[in-house]
N, CA, C and O atoms as a GROMACS GRO file, in nm:
protein
  516
    1UNK      N    1  12.778  10.720   8.527
    1UNK     CA    2  12.683  10.661   8.596
    1UNK      C    3  12.620  10.552   8.486
    1UNK      O    4  12.570  10.587   8.379
    2UNK      N    5  12.632  10.426   8.528
    2UNK     CA    6  12.564  10.309   8.448
    2UNK      C    7  12.420  10.329   8.429
    2UNK      O    8  12.335  10.394   8.490
    3UNK      N    9  12.420  10.242   8.311
    3UNK     CA   10  12.242  10.256   8.280
    3UNK      C   11  12.180  10.180   8.402
    3UNK      O   12  12.068  10.225   8.428
    4UNK      N   13  12.224  10.068   8.490
    4UNK     CA   14  12.158  10.018   8.596
    4UNK      C   15  12.126  10.122   8.691
    4UNK      O   16  12.012  10.141   8.733
    5UNK      N   17  12.237  10.197   8.727
    5UNK     CA   18  12.241  10.309   8.836
    5UNK      C   19  12.125  10.391   8.778
    5UNK      O   20  12.018  10.392   8.839
    6UNK      N   21  12.140  10.455   8.672
    6UNK     CA   22  12.025  10.519   8.609
    6UNK      C   23  11.866  10.484   8.639
    6UNK      O   24  11.772  10.549   8.684
    7UNK      N   25  11.886  10.341   8.589
    7UNK     CA   26  11.733  10.286   8.616
    7UNK      C   27  11.684  10.275   8.778
    7UNK      O   28  11.571  10.308   8.815
    8UNK      N   29  11.782  10.226   8.860
    8UNK     CA   30  11.751  10.239   8.996
    8UNK      C   31  11.702  10.379   9.035
    8UNK      O   32  11.593  10.398   9.090
    9UNK      N   33  11.795  10.486   9.002
    9UNK     CA   34  11.750  10.619   9.038
    9UNK      C   35  11.607  10.662   9.016
    9UNK      O   36  11.528  10.712   9.095
   10UNK      N   37  11.592  10.616   8.848
   10UNK     CA   38  11.448  10.645   8.791
   10UNK      C   39  11.338  10.585   8.881
   10UNK      O   40  11.245  10.653   8.927
   11UNK      N   41  11.358  10.426   8.909
   11UNK     CA   42  11.258  10.374   8.978
   11UNK      C   43  11.241  10.429   9.111
   11UNK      O   44  11.125  10.452   9.143
   12UNK      N   45  11.327  10.454   9.193
   12UNK     CA   46  11.317  10.534   9.336
   12UNK      C   47  11.266  10.654   9.326
   12UNK      O   48  11.197  10.702   9.415
   13UNK      N   49  11.295  10.718   9.211
   13UNK     CA   50  11.214  10.850   9.201
   13UNK      C   51  11.054  10.844   9.173
   13UNK      O   52  10.967  10.919   9.220
   14UNK      N   53  11.041  10.758   9.102
   14UNK     CA   54  10.869  10.746   9.049
   14UNK      C   55  10.815  10.674   9.168
   14UNK      O   56  10.694  10.696   9.182
   15UNK      N   57  10.869  10.589   9.268
   15UNK     CA   58  10.817  10.527   9.377
   15UNK      C   59  10.797  10.656   9.455
   15UNK      O   60  10.679  10.691   9.464
   16UNK      N   61  10.867  10.718   9.501
   16UNK     CA   62  10.863  10.869   9.572
   16UNK      C   63  10.748  10.935   9.546
   16UNK      O   64  10.668  10.968   9.633
   17UNK      N   65  10.734  10.959   9.413
   17UNK     CA   66  10.638  11.043   9.368
   17UNK      C   67  10.502  10.976   9.369
   17UNK      O   68  10.403  11.043   9.398
   18UNK      N   69  10.491  10.848   9.338
   18UNK     CA   70  10.367  10.765   9.376
   18UNK      C   71  10.327  10.778   9.523
   18UNK      O   72  10.215  10.808   9.563
   19UNK      N   73  10.440  10.750   9.603
   19UNK     CA   74  10.387  10.767   9.745
   19UNK      C   75  10.339  10.881   9.792
   19UNK      O   76  10.268  10.880   9.893
   20UNK      N   77  10.373  11.007   9.721
   20UNK     CA   78  10.341  11.150   9.765
   20UNK      C   79  10.207  11.160   9.710
   20UNK      O   80  10.122  11.214   9.781
   21UNK      N   81  10.175  11.116   9.594
   21UNK     CA   82  10.043  11.150   9.519
   21UNK      C   83   9.933  11.053   9.621
   21UNK      O   84   9.833  11.102   9.673
   22UNK      N   85   9.971  10.925   9.636
   22UNK     CA   86   9.879  10.861   9.744
   22UNK      C   87   9.851  10.939   9.871
   22UNK      O   88   9.738  10.961   9.916
   23UNK      N   89   9.955  10.976   9.920
   23UNK     CA   90   9.915  11.077  10.064
   23UNK      C   91   9.847  11.208  10.027
   23UNK      O   92   9.749  11.249  10.089
   24UNK      N   93   9.905  11.277   9.919
   24UNK     CA   94   9.803  11.372   9.888
   24UNK      C   95   9.658  11.343   9.864
   24UNK      O   96   9.577  11.414   9.923
   25UNK      N   97   9.618  11.255   9.793
   25UNK     CA   98   9.491  11.204   9.755
   25UNK      C   99   9.408  11.159   9.871
   25UNK      O  100   9.284  11.155   9.876
   26UNK      N  101   9.489  11.127   9.958
   26UNK     CA  102   9.408  11.078  10.090
   26UNK      C  103   9.394  11.202  10.182
   26UNK      O  104   9.313  11.184  10.273
   27UNK      N  105   9.447  11.308  10.181
   27UNK     CA  106   9.450  11.411  10.272
   27UNK      C  107   9.336  11.508  10.168
   27UNK      O  108   9.257  11.582  10.228
   28UNK      N  109   9.332  11.505  10.054
   28UNK     CA  110   9.225  11.547   9.963
   28UNK      C  111   9.070  11.490  10.008
   28UNK      O  112   8.966  11.552   9.985
   29UNK      N  113   9.077  11.369  10.070
   29UNK     CA  114   8.953  11.322  10.083
   29UNK      C  115   8.860  11.376  10.192
   29UNK      O  116   8.738  11.359  10.184
   30UNK      N  117   8.921  11.446  10.302
   30UNK     CA  118   8.877  11.518  10.368
   30UNK      C  119   8.792  11.646  10.345
   30UNK      O  120   8.717  11.706  10.420
   31UNK      N  121   8.831  11.669  10.206
   31UNK     CA  122   8.786  11.840  10.179
   31UNK      C  123   8.712  11.832  10.047
   31UNK      O  124   8.679  11.939   9.996
   32UNK      N  125   8.681  11.718   9.985
   32UNK     CA  126   8.630  11.711   9.853
   32UNK      C  127   8.477  11.678   9.842
   32UNK      O  128   8.426  11.695   9.732
   33UNK      N  129   8.401  11.634   9.943
   33UNK     CA  130   8.287  11.578   9.931
   33UNK      C  131   8.217  11.593  10.061
   33UNK      O  132   8.284  11.572  10.162
   34UNK      N  133   8.064  11.633  10.075
   34UNK     CA  134   8.002  11.638  10.185
   34UNK      C  135   7.944  11.475  10.223
   34UNK      O  136   7.869  11.443  10.315
   35UNK      N  137   7.985  11.418  10.154
   35UNK     CA  138   7.957  11.266  10.206
   35UNK      C  139   8.021  11.223  10.338
   35UNK      O  140   8.143  11.244  10.333
   36UNK      N  141   7.984  11.173  10.450
   36UNK     CA  142   8.061  11.149  10.572
   36UNK      C  143   8.153  11.044  10.556
   36UNK      O  144   8.130  10.936  10.500
   37UNK      N  145   8.267  11.083  10.613
   37UNK     CA  146   8.393  11.002  10.646
   37UNK      C  147   8.341  10.894  10.781
   37UNK      O  148   8.275  10.923  10.881
   38UNK      N  149   8.392  10.775  10.743
   38UNK     CA  150   8.342  10.684  10.855
   38UNK      C  151   8.503  10.594  10.875
   38UNK      O  152   8.584  10.590  10.782
   39UNK      N  153   8.524  10.540  10.984
   39UNK     CA  154   8.610  10.408  11.005
   39UNK      C  155   8.522  10.289  11.069
   39UNK      O  156   8.413  10.298  11.125
   40UNK      N  157   8.589  10.193  11.048
   40UNK     CA  158   8.561  10.059  11.063
   40UNK      C  159   8.661   9.960  11.106
   40UNK      O  160   8.774   9.946  11.058
   41UNK      N  161   8.601   9.886  11.213
   41UNK     CA  162   8.715   9.772  11.199
   41UNK      C  163   8.675   9.626  11.167
   41UNK      O  164   8.562   9.590  11.200
   42UNK      N  165   8.743   9.554  11.117
   42UNK     CA  166   8.714   9.422  11.068
   42UNK      C  167   8.810   9.289  11.101
   42UNK      O  168   8.930   9.295  11.130
   43UNK      N  169   8.731   9.168  11.089
   43UNK     CA  170   8.780   9.054  11.145
   43UNK      C  171   8.726   8.956  11.040
   43UNK      O  172   8.604   8.945  11.037
   44UNK      N  173   8.798   8.881  10.952
   44UNK     CA  174   8.771   8.778  10.878
   44UNK      C  175   8.806   8.639  10.904
   44UNK      O  176   8.919   8.604  10.938
   45UNK      N  177   8.696   8.550  10.887
   45UNK     CA  178   8.734   8.398  10.931
   45UNK      C  179   8.739   8.310  10.833
   45UNK      O  180   8.657   8.334  10.744
   46UNK      N  181   8.813   8.207  10.813
   46UNK     CA  182   8.796   8.105  10.724
   46UNK      C  183   8.939   8.096  10.662
   46UNK      O  184   9.031   8.133  10.734
   47UNK      N  185   8.965   8.057  10.555
   47UNK     CA  186   9.090   8.023  10.499
   47UNK      C  187   9.140   8.167  10.428
   47UNK      O  188   9.122   8.205  10.313
   48UNK      N  189   9.203   8.228  10.534
   48UNK     CA  190   9.257   8.388  10.496
   48UNK      C  191   9.394   8.408  10.505
   48UNK      O  192   9.439   8.518  10.474
   49UNK      N  193   9.490   8.289  10.557
   49UNK     CA  194   9.595   8.320  10.548
   49UNK      C  195   9.668   8.244  10.468
   49UNK      O  196   9.610   8.141  10.431
   50UNK      N  197   9.803   8.264  10.419
   50UNK     CA  198   9.880   8.214  10.325
   50UNK      C  199   9.832   8.202  10.209
   50UNK      O  200   9.876   8.116  10.133
   51UNK      N  201   9.713   8.304  10.166
   51UNK     CA  202   9.647   8.284  10.024
   51UNK      C  203   9.634   8.418   9.972
   51UNK      O  204   9.549   8.450   9.889
   52UNK      N  205   9.742   8.516  10.035
   52UNK     CA  206   9.759   8.656   9.982
   52UNK      C  207   9.655   8.727  10.004
   52UNK      O  208   9.632   8.815   9.920
   53UNK      N  209   9.574   8.714  10.103
   53UNK     CA  210   9.466   8.767  10.136
   53UNK      C  211   9.481   8.958  10.188
   53UNK      O  212   9.411   9.054  10.159
   54UNK      N  213   9.583   8.948  10.257
   54UNK     CA  214   9.614   9.108  10.299
   54UNK      C  215   9.661   9.183  10.181
   54UNK      O  216   9.622   9.298  10.156
   55UNK      N  217   9.757   9.111  10.098
   55UNK     CA  218   9.782   9.196   9.959
   55UNK      C  219   9.673   9.226   9.897
   55UNK      O  220   9.660   9.344   9.864
   56UNK      N  221   9.567   9.132   9.863
   56UNK     CA  222   9.455   9.177   9.783
   56UNK      C  223   9.354   9.252   9.862
   56UNK      O  224   9.264   9.317   9.808
   57UNK      N  225   9.371   9.242   9.997
   57UNK     CA  226   9.286   9.350  10.056
   57UNK      C  227   9.324   9.505  10.039
   57UNK      O  228   9.242   9.592  10.010
   58UNK      N  229   9.476   9.528  10.064
   58UNK     CA  230   9.548   9.609  10.040
   58UNK      C  231   9.517   9.704   9.907
   58UNK      O  232   9.498   9.826   9.903
   59UNK      N  233   9.518   9.591   9.783
   59UNK     CA  234   9.496   9.667   9.658
   59UNK      C  235   9.353   9.695   9.649
   59UNK      O  236   9.323   9.793   9.581
   60UNK      N  237   9.258   9.630   9.703
   60UNK     CA  238   9.119   9.656   9.678
   60UNK      C  239   9.085   9.817   9.758
   60UNK      O  240   9.024   9.912   9.711
   61UNK      N  241   9.146   9.803   9.889
   61UNK     CA  242   9.137   9.942   9.973
   61UNK      C  243   9.171  10.060   9.898
   61UNK      O  244   9.102  10.161   9.887
   62UNK      N  245   9.291  10.034   9.843
   62UNK     CA  246   9.372  10.164   9.762
   62UNK      C  247   9.280  10.180   9.637
   62UNK      O  248   9.250  10.295   9.604
   63UNK      N  249   9.234  10.079   9.569
   63UNK     CA  250   9.139  10.131   9.467
   63UNK      C  251   8.976  10.202   9.501
   63UNK      O  252   8.899  10.259   9.425
   64UNK      N  253   8.967  10.174   9.624
   64UNK     CA  254   8.845  10.214   9.676
   64UNK      C  255   8.873  10.373   9.748
   64UNK      O  256   8.780  10.446   9.782
   65UNK      N  257   9.031  10.413   9.763
   65UNK     CA  258   9.041  10.521   9.822
   65UNK      C  259   9.047  10.537   9.977
   65UNK      O  260   9.037  10.644  10.037
   66UNK      N  261   9.065  10.411  10.035
   66UNK     CA  262   9.049  10.373  10.184
   66UNK      C  263   9.175  10.375  10.234
   66UNK      O  264   9.268  10.341  10.160
   67UNK      N  265   9.200  10.412  10.365
   67UNK     CA  266   9.322  10.405  10.429
   67UNK      C  267   9.286  10.322  10.539
   67UNK      O  268   9.169  10.296  10.566
   68UNK      N  269   9.417  10.265  10.627
   68UNK     CA  270   9.398  10.186  10.740
   68UNK      C  271   9.501  10.081  10.723
   68UNK      O  272   9.603  10.106  10.660
   69UNK      N  273   9.477   9.954  10.779
   69UNK     CA  274   9.562   9.850  10.781
   69UNK      C  275   9.503   9.703  10.788
   69UNK      O  276   9.386   9.674  10.811
   70UNK      N  277   9.611   9.614  10.762
   70UNK     CA  278   9.546   9.480  10.787
   70UNK      C  279   9.646   9.393  10.819
   70UNK      O  280   9.751   9.409  10.756
   71UNK      N  281   9.642   9.289  10.912
   71UNK     CA  282   9.718   9.189  10.970
   71UNK      C  283   9.675   9.057  10.985
   71UNK      O  284   9.554   9.033  10.993
   72UNK      N  285   9.751   8.978  10.989
   72UNK     CA  286   9.711   8.839  11.024
   72UNK      C  287   9.727   8.832  11.177
   72UNK      O  288   9.810   8.892  11.245
   73UNK      N  289   9.622   8.736  11.224
   73UNK     CA  290   9.636   8.721  11.398
   73UNK      C  291   9.686   8.578  11.432
   73UNK      O  292   9.689   8.489  11.348
   74UNK      N  293   9.725   8.563  11.556
   74UNK     CA  294   9.770   8.407  11.570
   74UNK      C  295   9.640   8.314  11.595
   74UNK      O  296   9.665   8.199  11.632
   75UNK      N  297   9.514   8.348  11.579
   75UNK     CA  298   9.392   8.265  11.560
   75UNK      C  299   9.384   8.246  11.425
   75UNK      O  300   9.286   8.174  11.408
   76UNK      N  301   9.430   8.270  11.328
   76UNK     CA  302   9.419   8.234  11.179
   76UNK      C  303   9.332   8.314  11.096
   76UNK      O  304   9.287   8.283  10.986
   77UNK      N  305   9.309   8.435  11.170
   77UNK     CA  306   9.195   8.537  11.108
   77UNK      C  307   9.290   8.652  11.043
   77UNK      O  308   9.413   8.660  11.050
   78UNK      N  309   9.213   8.726  10.987
   78UNK     CA  310   9.256   8.848  10.942
   78UNK      C  311   9.202   8.951  11.008
   78UNK      O  312   9.083   8.927  11.032
   79UNK      N  313   9.236   9.057  11.048
   79UNK     CA  314   9.206   9.174  11.129
   79UNK      C  315   9.242   9.301  11.030
   79UNK      O  316   9.328   9.283  10.944
   80UNK      N  317   9.181   9.421  11.041
   80UNK     CA  318   9.184   9.547  10.994
   80UNK      C  319   9.109   9.645  11.035
   80UNK      O  320   9.004   9.631  11.099
   81UNK      N  321   9.169   9.771  10.994
   81UNK     CA  322   9.081   9.886  11.032
   81UNK      C  323   9.074   9.993  10.907
   81UNK      O  324   9.179  10.034  10.858
   82UNK      N  325   8.988  10.021  10.875
   82UNK     CA  326   8.979  10.108  10.723
   82UNK      C  327   8.887  10.252  10.763
   82UNK      O  328   8.805  10.263  10.854
   83UNK      N  329   8.929  10.358  10.661
   83UNK     CA  330   8.863  10.462  10.709
   83UNK      C  331   8.854  10.525  10.587
   83UNK      O  332   8.952  10.504  10.515
   84UNK      N  333   8.769  10.596  10.541
   84UNK     CA  334   8.722  10.661  10.408
   84UNK      C  335   8.571  10.690  10.389
   84UNK      O  336   8.503  10.676  10.491
   85UNK      N  337   8.506  10.727  10.279
   85UNK     CA  338   8.384  10.751  10.263
   85UNK      C  339   8.300  10.631  10.270
   85UNK      O  340   8.341  10.519  10.240
   86UNK      N  341   8.151  10.662  10.320
   86UNK     CA  342   8.070  10.572  10.380
   86UNK      C  343   8.040  10.448  10.239
   86UNK      O  344   8.029  10.326  10.257
   87UNK      N  345   8.034  10.502  10.137
   87UNK     CA  346   8.004  10.441  10.004
   87UNK      C  347   8.113  10.357  10.001
   87UNK      O  348   8.088  10.238  10.019
   88UNK      N  349   8.221  10.388   9.983
   88UNK     CA  350   8.368  10.320   9.969
   88UNK      C  351   8.358  10.207  10.067
   88UNK      O  352   8.358  10.090  10.028
   89UNK      N  353   8.349  10.249  10.226
   89UNK     CA  354   8.363  10.148  10.317
   89UNK      C  355   8.249  10.033  10.301
   89UNK      O  356   8.274   9.913  10.318
   90UNK      N  357   8.133  10.079  10.268
   90UNK     CA  358   8.038   9.970  10.241
   90UNK      C  359   8.063   9.883  10.127
   90UNK      O  360   8.027   9.765  10.128
   91UNK      N  361   8.134   9.946  10.015
   91UNK     CA  362   8.164   9.824   9.890
   91UNK      C  363   8.280   9.745   9.933
   91UNK      O  364   8.301   9.636   9.879
   92UNK      N  365   8.372   9.798  10.040
   92UNK     CA  366   8.483   9.717  10.085
   92UNK      C  367   8.425   9.617  10.178
   92UNK      O  368   8.482   9.508  10.186
   93UNK      N  369   8.322   9.639  10.248
   93UNK     CA  370   8.276   9.547  10.340
   93UNK      C  371   8.224   9.425  10.263
   93UNK      O  372   8.266   9.311  10.280
   94UNK      N  373   8.121   9.464  10.171
   94UNK     CA  374   8.084   9.355  10.041
   94UNK      C  375   8.201   9.278   9.992
   94UNK      O  376   8.203   9.155   9.994
   95UNK      N  377   8.300   9.352   9.949
   95UNK     CA  378   8.441   9.276   9.914
   95UNK      C  379   8.493   9.174  10.015
   95UNK      O  380   8.520   9.057   9.990
   96UNK      N  381   8.502   9.232  10.126
   96UNK     CA  382   8.563   9.134  10.228
   96UNK      C  383   8.470   9.021  10.264
   96UNK      O  384   8.522   8.913  10.293
   97UNK      N  385   8.342   9.034  10.265
   97UNK     CA  386   8.238   8.931  10.275
   97UNK      C  387   8.234   8.831  10.172
   97UNK      O  388   8.203   8.718  10.208
   98UNK      N  389   8.261   8.851  10.050
   98UNK     CA  390   8.218   8.776   9.937
   98UNK      C  391   8.335   8.747   9.848
   98UNK      O  392   8.323   8.651   9.772
   99UNK      N  393   8.440   8.813   9.844
   99UNK     CA  394   8.545   8.786   9.756
   99UNK      C  395   8.669   8.749   9.808
   99UNK      O  396   8.708   8.632   9.799
  100UNK      N  397   8.745   8.852   9.872
  100UNK     CA  398   8.876   8.842   9.910
  100UNK      C  399   8.977   8.822   9.786
  100UNK      O  400   8.975   8.880   9.677
  101UNK      N  401   9.072   8.716   9.838
  101UNK     CA  402   9.178   8.686   9.732
  101UNK      C  403   9.113   8.568   9.680
  101UNK      O  404   9.024   8.507   9.740
  102UNK      N  405   9.163   8.534   9.556
  102UNK     CA  406   9.112   8.427   9.473
  102UNK      C  407   9.105   8.299   9.554
  102UNK      O  408   9.003   8.230   9.554
  103UNK      N  409   9.235   8.263   9.633
  103UNK     CA  410   9.236   8.112   9.695
  103UNK      C  411   9.179   8.131   9.840
  103UNK      O  412   9.198   8.044   9.925
  104UNK      N  413   9.123   8.221   9.861
  104UNK     CA  414   9.059   8.248  10.014
  104UNK      C  415   8.929   8.174  10.002
  104UNK      O  416   8.865   8.151   9.900
  105UNK      N  417   8.898   8.135  10.148
  105UNK     CA  418   8.726   8.056  10.165
  105UNK      C  419   8.680   8.133  10.270
  105UNK      O  420   8.696   8.094  10.386
  106UNK      N  421   8.613   8.257  10.242
  106UNK     CA  422   8.566   8.327  10.334
  106UNK      C  423   8.450   8.270  10.447
  106UNK      O  424   8.339   8.295  10.400
  107UNK      N  425   8.440   8.212  10.558
  107UNK     CA  426   8.331   8.187  10.641
  107UNK      C  427   8.260   8.281  10.694
  107UNK      O  428   8.138   8.277  10.691
  108UNK      N  429   8.325   8.376  10.747
  108UNK     CA  430   8.246   8.484  10.842
  108UNK      C  431   8.358   8.604  10.833
  108UNK      O  432   8.481   8.599  10.838
  109UNK      N  433   8.251   8.736  10.816
  109UNK     CA  434   8.345   8.841  10.819
  109UNK      C  435   8.239   8.949  10.944
  109UNK      O  436   8.118   8.967  10.931
  110UNK      N  437   8.302   8.989  11.024
  110UNK     CA  438   8.281   9.074  11.143
  110UNK      C  439   8.304   9.216  11.125
  110UNK      O  440   8.404   9.249  11.061
  111UNK      N  441   8.227   9.304  11.170
  111UNK     CA  442   8.244   9.450  11.119
  111UNK      C  443   8.212   9.522  11.276
  111UNK      O  444   8.106   9.508  11.337
  112UNK      N  445   8.306   9.582  11.313
  112UNK     CA  446   8.266   9.632  11.456
  112UNK      C  447   8.336   9.802  11.447
  112UNK      O  448   8.421   9.845  11.370
  113UNK      N  449   8.272   9.862  11.541
  113UNK     CA  450   8.353  10.008  11.581
  113UNK      C  451   8.316  10.104  11.478
  113UNK      O  452   8.377  10.211  11.473
  114UNK      N  453   8.210  10.074  11.383
  114UNK     CA  454   8.196  10.159  11.270
  114UNK      C  455   8.137  10.283  11.328
  114UNK      O  456   8.036  10.276  11.398
  115UNK      N  457   8.199  10.399  11.299
  115UNK     CA  458   8.136  10.517  11.333
  115UNK      C  459   8.182  10.658  11.239
  115UNK      O  460   8.268  10.653  11.151
  116UNK      N  461   8.119  10.760  11.271
  116UNK     CA  462   8.190  10.905  11.183
  116UNK      C  463   8.305  10.943  11.240
  116UNK      O  464   8.326  10.949  11.361
  117UNK      N  465   8.388  10.970  11.146
  117UNK     CA  466   8.529  11.070  11.173
  117UNK      C  467   8.511  11.191  11.123
  117UNK      O  468   8.415  11.202  11.047
  118UNK      N  469   8.571  11.278  11.142
  118UNK     CA  470   8.591  11.429  11.089
  118UNK      C  471   8.723  11.425  11.017
  118UNK      O  472   8.739  11.518  10.939
  119UNK      N  473   8.815  11.342  11.026
  119UNK     CA  474   8.937  11.355  10.935
  119UNK      C  475   9.010  11.181  10.927
  119UNK      O  476   8.985  11.098  11.015
  120UNK      N  477   9.066  11.163  10.852
  120UNK     CA  478   9.124  11.056  10.837
  120UNK      C  479   9.277  11.037  10.929
  120UNK      O  480   9.363  11.125  10.932
  121UNK      N  481   9.286  10.924  10.991
  121UNK     CA  482   9.401  10.903  11.120
  121UNK      C  483   9.531  10.856  11.009
  121UNK      O  484   9.648  10.884  11.038
  122UNK      N  485   9.501  10.792  10.895
  122UNK     CA  486   9.614  10.732  10.840
  122UNK      C  487   9.646  10.788  10.707
  122UNK      O  488   9.562  10.867  10.666
  123UNK      N  489   9.738  10.768  10.636
  123UNK     CA  490   9.770  10.831  10.506
  123UNK      C  491   9.766  10.702  10.406
  123UNK      O  492   9.736  10.734  10.292
  124UNK      N  493   9.787  10.578  10.424
  124UNK     CA  494   9.785  10.479  10.321
  124UNK      C  495   9.702  10.366  10.396
  124UNK      O  496   9.685  10.362  10.518
  125UNK      N  497   9.646  10.262  10.290
  125UNK     CA  498   9.625  10.140  10.360
  125UNK      C  499   9.761  10.031  10.363
  125UNK      O  500   9.816   9.995  10.259
  126UNK      N  501   9.796   9.995  10.474
  126UNK     CA  502   9.924   9.935  10.495
  126UNK      C  503   9.911   9.766  10.547
  126UNK      O  504   9.813   9.716  10.603
  127UNK      N  505  10.023   9.707  10.516
  127UNK     CA  506  10.008   9.578  10.561
  127UNK      C  507  10.090   9.556  10.686
  127UNK      O  508  10.212   9.547  10.686
  128UNK      N  509  10.002   9.548  10.804
  128UNK     CA  510  10.107   9.503  10.931
  128UNK      C  511  10.154   9.378  10.945
  128UNK      O  512  10.073   9.288  10.922
  129UNK      N  513  10.273   9.346  10.980
  129UNK     CA  514  10.345   9.225  11.004
  129UNK      C  515  10.348   9.219  11.172
  129UNK      O  516  10.404   9.125  11.229
   0.00000   0.00000   0.00000
């Protein structure tokens, strides 16, 4: 086996291990705290497409141990759904309203359907296409 083949196998192995760890940590969220789990939908208006907004949103949500998804819309907005602890949801809301990606210009952020949940319905925070 060549060095390149070994490297690819090693890379793939660590990629799988990383995904398993992310899934396990998101499942652990439902058992580790008395803090309430919540879900929330969002839509962000402004210059939020073609500025890596979805990728930065995914990174920030993952840092905050949130699960859900984010996608572009035909109306040049970004919509998403997030689930996790209330404090982390609140931090993500602030980030979505004020920061976003470096080149984005956020005009408005709407948050709807915020409600308590008993368990997470997603395993990761995904970018939908």
